[in-house]
C-alpha positions in Angstrom: 0.0 0.0 0.0 1.3 3.5 -1.0 1.6 5.8 2.0 0.7 9.5 1.5 3.5 12.0 2.0 3.7 13.4 5.5 1.5 16.4 6.5 3.0 19.8 5.9 4.3 21.2 9.2 2.3 24.2 10.4 5.4 26.4 10.5 6.2 25.7 6.9 2.6 26.3 6.0 2.6 29.7 7.6 6.1 31.1 7.1 7.0 33.9 4.7 8.6 33.9 2.2 6.7 30.9 0.9 8.8 27.9 -0.3 10.6 28.7 -3.5 9.9 32.5 -3.3 13.4 33.4 -2.3 14.6 34.9 -5.5 15.9 38.5 -5.7 13.5 41.3 -6.5 13.4 45.0 -7.4 15.9 44.6 -10.2 17.5 47.7 -11.7 20.4 48.6 -13.9 23.0 51.1 -12.9 23.1 54.3 -15.1 26.0 52.9 -17.1 24.4 49.4 -17.3 27.5 47.9 -15.8 25.7 46.6 -12.7 22.4 44.8 -12.2 21.2 45.5 -8.7 18.5 43.8 -6.7 17.1 43.2 -3.2 17.9 39.7 -1.8 18.1 37.7 1.4 20.7 34.9 1.2 19.2 33.5 4.4 15.8 33.2 2.7 14.3 35.5 5.3 12.1 38.6 4.9 15.1 40.9 5.7 16.6 42.0 2.5 19.9 43.6 1.5 21.1 45.4 -1.7 23.2 43.3 -4.0 24.8 43.9 -7.3 25.7 41.5 -10.2 28.4 42.4 -12.7 26.6 42.5 -16.0 29.7 41.0 -17.8 30.5 38.2 -15.4 27.4 37.7 -13.2 29.6 38.0 -10.1 27.5 39.0 -7.1 28.6 41.3 -4.3 26.9 43.0 -1.4 26.3 46.7 -1.8 24.3 47.8 1.1 23.0 46.4 4.4 20.8 48.3 6.8 22.8 49.7 9.8 21.6 49.1 13.3 18.2 47.6 14.0 15.5 47.7 11.3 14.5 44.1 10.9 11.3 44.4 12.9 8.1 46.0 11.7 7.5 47.3 15.2 10.5 49.7 14.6 8.6 51.5 11.9 6.3 54.5 12.4 2.6 53.9 12.0 2.6 56.0 8.9 5.2 53.8 7.3 3.4 50.6 8.5 0.2 51.9 6.8 2.1 52.6 3.5 3.4 49.1 3.7 -0.1 47.8 4.0 -1.1 49.8 0.8 1.8 48.2 -1.0 1.2 44.7 0.4 4.8 44.7 1.5 6.1 42.0 3.9 9.9 42.4 3.4 12.1 44.3 5.9 15.7 45.7 5.9 16.3 47.5 2.6 12.9 47.7 1.1 13.4 50.4 -1.5 16.3 51.9 -3.4 17.0 54.1 -6.4 19.8 55.0 -8.7 20.4 58.5 -9.7 19.7 58.9 -13.4 23.1 60.2 -14.4 25.4 59.5 -11.4 26.8 56.3 -9.9 24.8 57.2 -6.7 22.3 55.2 -4.7 19.5 56.2 -2.4 17.9 54.0 0.2 15.3 54.9 2.8 15.8 53.0 6.1 13.8 53.1 9.4 16.0 55.9 10.9 16.4 58.1 7.8 17.6 58.5 4.3 21.0 57.1 3.2 23.2 57.7 0.1 26.0 55.7 -1.3 28.3 57.3 -3.9 29.4 54.3 -5.9 29.6 50.6 -4.9 32.7 51.0 -2.9 31.8 54.2 -1.0 30.7 54.2 2.6 27.0 54.6 3.4 26.1 58.2 4.3 23.0 59.4 6.3 21.6 62.6 4.7 18.4 62.8 6.7 18.0 61.6 10.3 14.4 60.7 11.3 15.2 58.8 14.5 13.4 61.5 16.5 11.3 63.0 13.8 8.4 62.2 11.4 9.4 59.7 8.7 10.9 60.9 5.4 8.4 59.4 2.9 8.8 58.7 -0.8 12.4 60.1 -1.3 13.5 60.6 -4.9 16.6 62.0 -6.7 16.4 65.1 -8.9 17.2 64.4 -12.5 20.8 65.4 -12.1 21.1 63.3 -8.9 22.4 66.2 -6.8 19.2 66.8 -4.7 16.8 64.5 -2.9 13.1 65.4 -2.4 11.0 63.7 0.2 7.8 64.3 2.2 7.8 64.9 5.9 4.8 65.8 8.1 2.7 66.7 5.0 5.2 69.0 3.2 7.9 68.5 0.6 11.6 69.0 1.6 14.8 69.1 -0.4 18.2 68.1 0.8 21.6 68.0 -1.1 22.6 64.5 -1.9 26.1 65.4 -0.8 24.8 66.3 2.6 23.6 69.4 4.2 20.5 71.0 5.9 17.1 70.1 4.5 15.0 72.9 3.1 11.2 73.0 3.1 9.8 73.6 -0.4 6.1 73.6 0.1 4.2 75.4 2.9 0.8 75.8 4.4 -0.4 72.2 4.4 0.1 70.9 7.9 -1.4 74.0 9.5 -4.6 73.4 7.5 -4.8 69.6 7.9 -3.8 69.1 4.3 -0.9 67.2 2.7 1.5 68.2 -0.1 3.3 65.6 -2.1 1.6 62.5 -0.7 -0.8 60.3 -2.6 -4.1 60.0 -0.8 -5.5 56.7 0.6 -7.6 55.9 -2.5 -4.7 56.6 -4.9 -2.4 54.2 -2.9 -5.0 51.5 -2.2 -7.0 51.4 -5.4 -5.3 53.4 -8.2 -1.8 52.0 -8.0 -0.4 55.4 -7.5 2.0 55.9 -4.6 3.6 59.2 -5.8 2.4 62.6 -4.9 5.1 64.8 -6.5 7.1 64.8 -9.7 10.4 66.4 -10.7 10.5 68.3 -14.0 12.9 66.9 -16.6 15.3 69.9 -16.1 15.0 69.7 -12.3 13.8 73.3 -12.0 10.2 72.7 -11.1 8.2 70.4 -8.8 4.7 69.2 -9.7 2.8 68.1 -6.6 -0.6 67.1 -5.4 -2.4 68.8 -2.5 -4.9 66.6 -0.7 -7.7 67.9 1.5 -9.5 65.1 3.4 -10.7 67.3 6.3 -14.4 67.0 5.2 -14.3 63.1 5.3 -15.4 61.8 8.7 -12.9 60.0 10.8 -13.1 56.3 11.2 -11.7 55.2 14.6 -9.8 52.0 15.2 -8.6 50.9 18.7 -5.9 48.3 19.3 -8.1 46.3 21.7 -5.4 43.7 22.4 -3.0 46.0 24.1 -2.4 46.0 27.8 -2.9 49.8 28.0 -5.3 52.4 26.6 -5.1 55.9 25.3 -3.7 57.7 22.3 -0.8 55.3 21.5 -3.3 52.5 20.7 -5.9 54.6 18.9 -6.1 55.3 15.1 -8.3 57.7 13.2 -8.5 57.4 9.4 -10.3 59.5 6.8 -12.0 56.7 5.0 -14.2 57.6 2.0 -17.1 55.1 2.0 -19.0 54.3 -1.2 -21.4 57.1 -2.1 -19.8 59.5 0.3 -17.3 62.4 -0.2 -13.9 61.8 -1.7 -10.7 63.7 -1.0 -10.4 67.1 -2.7 -7.2 67.2 -4.8 -5.3 70.0 -6.5 -2.3 69.9 -8.7 0.3 72.6 -8.3 3.7 73.6 -9.7 6.4 75.4 -7.7 9.9 76.5 -8.6 12.5 74.3 -6.9 14.3 77.5 -6.0 11.3 78.5 -4.0 8.4 80.8 -4.8 4.7 80.9 -5.4 2.6 77.8 -6.3 0.8 77.9 -9.7 -2.4 75.8 -9.5 -3.3 73.8 -12.6 -6.7 73.7 -14.2 -8.2 70.2 -13.7 -11.6 71.2 -15.1 -14.8 72.5 -13.6 -15.9 69.3 -12.0 -14.5 69.1 -8.5 -15.5 65.4 -7.8 -12.7 63.8 -9.8 -9.8 61.4 -9.4 -6.3 62.4 -10.1 -5.2 59.1 -11.6 -1.7 59.9 -12.9 0.6 62.9 -13.4 4.1 63.8 -14.8 6.0 65.8 -17.3 6.2 65.8 -21.1 9.6 66.0 -22.7 9.0 69.6 -23.8 8.6 70.7 -20.1 4.8 70.7 -19.8 3.1 69.0 -16.9 0.4 66.4 -17.8 -2.3 64.6 -15.8 -4.8 61.9 -16.2 -8.2 62.9 -14.7 -10.9 60.4 -14.2 -14.6 61.1 -13.5 -16.3 59.8 -10.4 -18.2 57.1 -12.3 -14.8 55.9 -13.8 -16.3 55.8 -17.3 -14.3 58.7 -18.7 -10.6 59.6 -18.5 -9.0 62.8 -19.8 -5.3 63.1 -20.6 -4.5 66.7 -20.1 -1.4 68.8 -20.8 -0.8 72.2 -19.1 0.8 75.5 -19.9 3.5 75.8 -17.2 3.0 79.6 -16.8 -0.8 80.0 -17.0 -1.9 76.6 -15.7 -4.5 76.3 -18.5 -5.1 72.8 -19.7 -5.6 71.3 -23.2 -7.0 67.8 -23.7 -4.7 65.4 -25.6 -7.0 62.4 -25.4 -10.3 61.3 -23.9 -11.0 57.6 -23.1 -14.5 56.4 -22.5 -16.0 53.0 -21.6 -19.5 51.7 -21.1 -18.1 49.3 -18.5 -15.3 51.1 -16.6 -11.8 52.5 -17.1 -9.0 50.2 -16.0 -6.1 52.5 -15.1 -2.6 51.7 -16.3 0.9 53.1 -16.5 1.3 52.8 -20.3 1.5 56.5 -21.3 4.8 57.1 -22.9 5.6 60.4 -24.6 8.2 60.0 -27.4 11.2 62.2 -27.5 12.2 62.1 -31.2 10.6 64.1 -34.0 10.3 61.0 -36.1 6.9 60.2 -34.6 5.5 63.7 -34.7 6.4 64.3 -31.1 3.6 61.9 -30.2 3.0 59.3 -27.5 2.1 55.7 -26.9 -1.1 54.9 -25.1 -2.9 51.8 -24.0 -6.7 51.4 -24.3 -9.4 48.7 -24.1 -11.6 50.1 -26.8 -11.4 46.7 -28.7 -12.4 44.9 -25.5 -8.8 44.0 -24.8 -6.0 46.3 -23.7 -3.7 47.2 -26.6 -1.1 49.8 -27.5 -1.7 52.8 -29.9 0.5 55.5 -31.4 -0.8 59.1 -31.3 0.7 62.3 -32.7 1.4 65.4 -30.5 -2.1 66.7 -31.0 -3.7 63.5 -29.8 -4.8 62.2 -33.2 -4.5 58.4 -33.6 -1.7 57.4 -36.0 -2.0 53.6 -35.8 -2.6 50.7 -33.5 0.7 49.0 -32.4 -0.7 45.7 -31.1 -3.8 43.6 -31.6 -5.9 44.2 -34.7 -5.1 44.4 -37.6 -2.0 42.3 -36.9 -3.9 39.4 -35.3 -7.2 38.6 -33.6 -6.3 40.8 -30.7 -8.1 38.7 -28.1 -5.3 39.1 -25.6 -4.0 42.0 -23.5 -0.9 44.0 -23.0 0.3 43.9 -19.4 3.1 46.4 -19.4 5.0 48.6 -21.8 8.6 47.8 -20.9 10.7 49.9 -23.2 10.7 52.0 -26.4 13.7 52.1 -28.8 12.9 55.1 -30.9 16.1 54.8 -32.9 15.3 51.3 -34.1 11.5 51.9 -34.2 10.7 49.1 -31.7 8.5 48.7 -28.6 8.9 46.0 -26.0 6.0 44.8 -23.9 4.7 41.9 -21.8 1.4 40.4 -22.8 -0.9 37.3 -22.7 -0.8 36.8 -26.5 0.1 33.1 -26.4 -2.1 32.2 -23.4 -4.2 34.1 -20.8 -2.4 31.9 -18.2 1.1 33.1 -19.2 3.0 36.3 -19.6 5.8 36.8 -22.1 8.0 39.6 -23.5 7.3 40.7 -27.0 8.6 43.2 -29.6 6.7 45.1 -32.2 7.4 47.9 -34.6 6.4 51.5 -34.2 5.4 51.4 -37.8 3.0 48.5 -37.0 3.7 44.8 -37.2 2.7 41.5 -35.7 4.3 41.0 -32.2 7.4 38.9 -32.0 7.8 36.7 -28.9 11.2 37.0 -27.1 10.9 34.9 -23.9 10.4 31.2 -24.6 10.0 29.2 -21.4 6.3 28.6 -20.6 5.1 30.5 -17.5 5.2 34.0 -16.2 8.0 36.4 -17.1 8.7 39.7 -15.3 11.3 41.7 -17.1 13.6 44.7 -16.5 15.3 46.3 -19.5 18.6 48.0 -19.4 19.0 51.6 -20.4 20.7 50.8 -23.7 18.0 48.3 -24.7 20.5 45.6 -25.3 19.8 43.2 -22.4 17.1 42.4 -19.9 16.7 40.7 -16.6 14.1 37.9 -16.8 12.5 36.9 -13.5 10.7 33.7 -14.6 8.6 31.1 -12.9 6.1 28.4 -13.7 4.2 25.5 -12.1 7.4 23.4 -12.3 10.0 26.1 -11.6 10.3 28.4 -8.6 11.3 32.0 -9.5 14.7 32.2 -11.1 16.6 35.2 -12.6 18.7 35.5 -15.8 20.4 38.1 -17.8 19.3 37.8 -21.4 19.9 39.4 -24.8 17.0 41.6 -25.8 17.2 40.9 -29.5 16.3 37.2 -29.2 16.0 36.3 -25.5 19.3 34.3 -25.6 20.7 33.5 -22.1 23.8 35.5 -21.2 24.2 34.7 -17.5 22.2 33.0 -14.9 21.8 35.4 -11.9 19.8 33.2 -9.5 18.6 29.6 -9.5 16.4 28.4 -6.7 18.4 27.1 -3.7 15.5 26.9 -1.3 15.4 23.3 0.0 11.8 23.5 1.1 10.0 22.6 -2.2 11.9 19.3 -2.4 11.7 18.6 1.4 8.0 19.3 1.4 7.4 17.3 -1.8 5.4 20.1 -3.3 3.5 18.9 -6.4 2.1 21.3 -9.1 -1.7 21.4 -9.5 -3.5 20.2 -12.6 -4.9 22.7 -15.0 -8.5 22.2 -15.9 -10.8 23.9 -18.4 -14.6 23.9 -18.1 -17.6 25.7 -19.6 -20.1 27.6 -17.4 -23.9 27.7 -17.9 -23.5 30.7 -20.2 -21.0 29.1 -22.5 -17.9 30.9 -21.1 -14.6 29.1 -20.9 -13.2 29.0 -17.3 -9.8 28.0 -16.1 -9.1 26.2 -12.9 -6.4 24.5 -10.8 -6.9 21.1 -9.1 -5.0 19.7 -6.2 -5.7 16.0 -5.9 -5.2 14.0 -2.7 -2.3 11.5 -2.7 -2.9 8.1 -4.3 -3.3 6.5 -0.9 -6.7 8.2 -0.6 -8.1 6.5 -3.7 -9.7 7.8 -6.8 -12.6 9.8 -5.2 -15.1 11.2 -4.9 -13.3 13.3 -2.3 -14.5 16.0 0.1 -14.0 19.3 -1.8 -12.6 22.6 -0.7 -12.8 25.5 -3.1 -10.1 28.1 -2.7 -11.6 31.4 -4.1 -10.8 35.0 -4.7 -13.2 35.7 -7.5 -12.9 39.5 -7.6 -12.1 41.8 -10.5 -8.6 43.0 -11.2 -7.1 39.7 -10.1 -6.2 36.3 -11.6 -5.3 33.2 -9.5 -5.1 30.6 -12.2 -1.8 31.2 -14.0 1.1 29.1 -15.1 3.2 30.3 -12.1 5.0 28.9 -9.1 2.3 30.6 -7.0 0.0 27.8 -7.9 2.5 25.2 -6.6 3.4 27.2 -3.5 -0.3 27.6 -2.5 0.5 26.1 0.9 -3.0 25.8 2.3 -4.1 24.0 -0.8 -1.1 21.7 -0.6 -1.7 21.0 3.1 -5.4 20.3 2.7 -4.8 18.0 -0.2 -2.4 16.0 1.9 -5.2 15.5 4.4 -7.4 13.8 1.7 -9.3 16.9 0.4 -9.7 17.7 -3.2 -8.8 21.5 -3.5 -10.0 23.6 -6.4 -9.3 27.1 -7.6 -11.4 28.6 -10.4 -11.2 32.1 -12.0 -14.8 33.1 -12.5 -16.2 35.8 -14.7 -14.9 39.1 -13.3 -11.3 37.9 -13.2 -8.6 39.9 -14.9 -6.7 39.3 -18.2 -9.6 37.8 -20.1 -11.0 41.0 -21.7 -13.4 43.7 -20.6 -16.6 41.8 -21.4 -15.5 38.8 -19.2 -14.4 41.1 -16.4 -17.4 43.4 -16.8 -20.0 40.6 -16.3 -20.4 41.6 -12.7 -21.1 45.3 -13.3 -23.8 46.6 -10.9 -24.4 43.1 -9.3 -21.3 41.7 -7.7 -21.8 38.4 -5.9 -24.1 36.9 -8.5 -22.2 35.8 -11.7 -19.2 34.8 -9.6 -21.3 32.6 -7.4 -22.9 31.0 -10.5 -19.5 30.2 -11.9 -18.2 28.7 -8.7 -21.3 26.6 -8.5 -20.7 25.4 -12.1 -17.2 24.5 -11.1 -18.3 22.3 -8.2 -21.0 20.6 -10.4 -18.4 19.9 -13.0 -16.1 18.2 -10.5 -19.1 16.2 -9.1 -19.9 15.1 -12.7 -16.3 13.9 -13.2 -16.6 11.7 -10.1 -13.9 13.7 -8.3 -16.0 15.6 -5.7 -18.5 14.5 -3.1 -21.5 16.7 -3.5 -22.4 16.4 0.2 -19.0 17.5 1.4 -18.2 20.9 -0.2 -16.4 23.7 1.6 -15.1 27.0 0.4 -12.4 29.4 1.7 -11.1 32.8 0.7 -9.7 36.1 2.0 -10.8 39.7 1.4 -12.9 39.6 -1.8 -12.4 35.8 -1.5 -13.9 36.1 2.0 -16.9 37.9 0.6 -17.2 35.1 -2.1 -16.9 32.3 0.5 -19.7 33.8 2.5 -21.9 34.5 -0.5 -21.5 31.0 -1.9 -22.5 29.4 1.4 -25.5 31.7 1.8 -26.7 32.0 -1.8 -26.0 28.4 -2.8 -26.6 26.4 0.3 -27.5 23.3 -1.7 -24.0 23.3 -3.2 -21.8 24.5 -0.3 -21.9 23.1 3.2 -19.1 25.1 4.9 -17.3 28.4 4.4 -14.2 30.0 6.0 -14.5 33.7 5.2 -11.4 35.8 6.0 -11.6 39.6 6.3 -14.8 39.6 4.2 -16.6 42.6 2.8 -20.2 41.9 3.8 -21.9 45.0 2.5 -20.5 47.2 -0.2 -21.7 50.4 1.3 -18.9 49.9 3.9 -16.1 49.7 1.4 -14.2 52.6 -0.3 -15.4 54.8 -3.2 -13.0 54.1 -6.1 -13.0 50.3 -5.9 -16.7 49.8 -5.1 -18.2 52.4 -7.4 -16.2 51.2 -10.4 -18.1 48.0 -10.3 -21.4 48.9 -8.5 -22.1 52.6 -9.0 -23.1 54.3 -5.7 -25.6 53.2 -3.2 -27.8 56.2 -4.2 -27.8 55.2 -7.9 -27.9 51.4 -7.5 -29.8 50.6 -4.3 -31.2 47.3 -5.6 -27.7 46.2 -6.7 -26.2 47.0 -3.3 -29.0 45.2 -1.5 -28.6 42.1 -3.7 -24.8 42.1 -3.4 -24.8 42.3 0.4 -24.0 39.2 2.4 -26.3 40.5 5.1 -29.4 40.0 2.9 -28.9 36.2 2.9 -28.1 35.6 6.6 -31.4 33.6 6.9 -30.2 31.1 4.3 -27.4 29.8 6.5 -27.6 26.0 6.7 -24.0 24.9 7.0 -21.0 25.9 9.0 -19.5 29.4 8.8 -16.2 30.5 10.2 -15.5 34.2 10.1 -11.8 35.3 10.5 -10.8 38.9 10.9 -8.1 41.2 12.3 -9.5 43.8 14.7 -7.3 46.6 13.4 -8.0 46.0 9.7 -8.0 49.5 8.2 -8.9 48.3 4.7 -11.9 46.0 5.2 -12.9 47.2 8.7 -13.9 44.6 11.3 -17.2 46.4 11.1 -18.0 44.2 8.1 -17.8 41.0 10.2 -19.6 42.7 13.1 -22.6 43.6 10.8 -22.8 40.1 9.5 -22.7 38.7 13.1 -25.6 41.0 14.0 -27.6 39.7 10.9 -26.9 36.1 11.9 -28.0 36.8 15.5 -31.2 38.3 14.2 -31.7 35.2 12.0 -30.8 33.0 15.0 -28.1 31.3 13.0 -25.0 29.7 14.5 -21.6 30.9 13.4 -17.9 30.6 14.5 -15.5 33.4 14.9 -11.6 33.6 14.9 -10.2 37.1 15.8 -6.7 38.5 15.8 -6.6 41.7 18.0 -3.3 42.9 16.7 -3.5 42.1 13.0 -4.6 44.3 10.0 -6.0 43.1 6.7 -4.2 39.8 6.9 -2.1 38.2 9.7 1.6 39.0 9.4 3.0 37.6 12.6 4.2 34.0 12.3 2.6 32.9 15.6 -0.8 34.3 14.4 -0.5 32.6 11.0 0.4 29.2 12.6 -2.6 29.5 14.9 -4.9 30.4 12.0 -3.8 27.6 9.8 -4.2 25.0 12.6 -7.6 26.4 13.5 -8.8 26.3 9.8 -7.5 22.7 9.3 -9.3 21.5 12.5 -12.5 23.3 11.4 -12.5 21.4 8.1 -11.7 18.2 9.8 -14.6 18.7 12.3 -17.3 19.7 9.8 -16.4 18.4 6.4 
């Protein structure tokens, strides 16, 4: 008789980084392309240092290690901790760094201040000391590398990179409860914009955002698990709930030498989102302004002296606008001083070339060169001299990401990376080589230096040396394809129990996210290192992950299926997935559980309550339970406002289905979650009490949106395993 592999130890199940996810990250090239730098932990911990590879020999050396203490999140200010939450950052030590554009000079923010290193052999210098002051946030070099800008206590400061006294550039914010140079909560959490100021190309001007949140009511959070009370364990956040006021934003320009602020004309409508901003090569500021409904986005250019705007382009959508970072102004006159822009007007995101006036010259990807039913993920580089663009996309499979090249004159895309899986690339400044960070079901992340022309391997930079995947006998899941009741093709991953458990049918656990702007089913190591799925399959459960309608990278129609009624098409698709597994003889229809976190927690609860004939158990982590309690930009993109779509909000609320509870429901939540407030779980508990339904509750008093501390994660995983064993 074949014995199953041993259970996965709880510490291996809960520990970060996950097995195999020990590769370097944050790759960059030095200004002369001689070095490839990255953040890496040789000890496979979360504490990273700055290393450099010689681009000619691949020899690795340590460049920068954090001085003193800094390896604990508790050493960081609350403001820094919250920014880390926005960025979903778990690493410590050196977490960010930047090269000066034109100098062999490095900048690294550390817990006690800002540090500069003048070349790889120079000593580390502290240029800003924040040990007894507010943190220095979002530091960035000037274009010439001689000055560093940063934000401290709501104002922008400048300090010479060579050392000296900081100088305050902006004024008047902190006295009025405003901020200058900082991205607001919504921008950080939902718009993928962490910047709030931008250097002009000549380094003489600073473009910056002013944020006024004073009219947004405070939402209070108390650290209930502490042994003391008072101000140190109390937080108050300006949280814009769906249908309620947003932050007021202005965009200003100020001379770096000092002087008056010139405020730019963002239009007559005050209730807008500042999506992106920056500078054109000719020295004009630009901004992307999105309407509250997120169905219209204007690309504006501004006169530096008058502040008046002109519209370069307007993008509209009957579904919604998906923001991106693919606006690239061209520098040469060969292309009419135009720009590259990405749009989903065909139903899939593709690249287009425009002239300086904003008139379309030609598409660069998709139709008419091929069917176009794939999307561009990132514009990685533009070689204006050779007339080429480089981008990553899903052209060969929606489950993979590859690097491609195409012509600025228009041509079919040419694939450069060849190994199946997911590729994340960093191009050098000369557009001759690139770093390929690659992974797949069968291969943990590895990094190579490759030739850009054809993807040929030049040097291996990192190959997995984490012993845990082999020690834990991790097996890749099985890809499956099925068709839902509406005829849509859906992709899933299946984790089968070991052979010792027989051929089925097995008790089934569905692992779900299900929300828009995300994709779980991809040809990536993340599928293999899904530790909870691996652990549960070892215990005899069939574990299944399905990307339902609403998931990303399948086109706007597929994603937009949930517009105005979240929690309905996603539940239907997850039901169809379960029924397909039952029909295959793999799943026991009477023993079906579901688990998920955040939107996945919402989905787990909705599936249990809206489809009680299909699901008998749910573990819902940090669930949104009523969309009127989540933020504006995310919620209104998909649902409109509670005022304009009251029926949709009612039907999309978990609270409306509390009386349907028949099975077992475990709610898991951190009490200091500032993203999905514990209020969501509390409101569901009240609804369950009113319906006289039993439920179970697992709380973490000192955790935010997801547990970070190892001891909490171990406890959670053990609790969840025992819950499934007891009830499924």
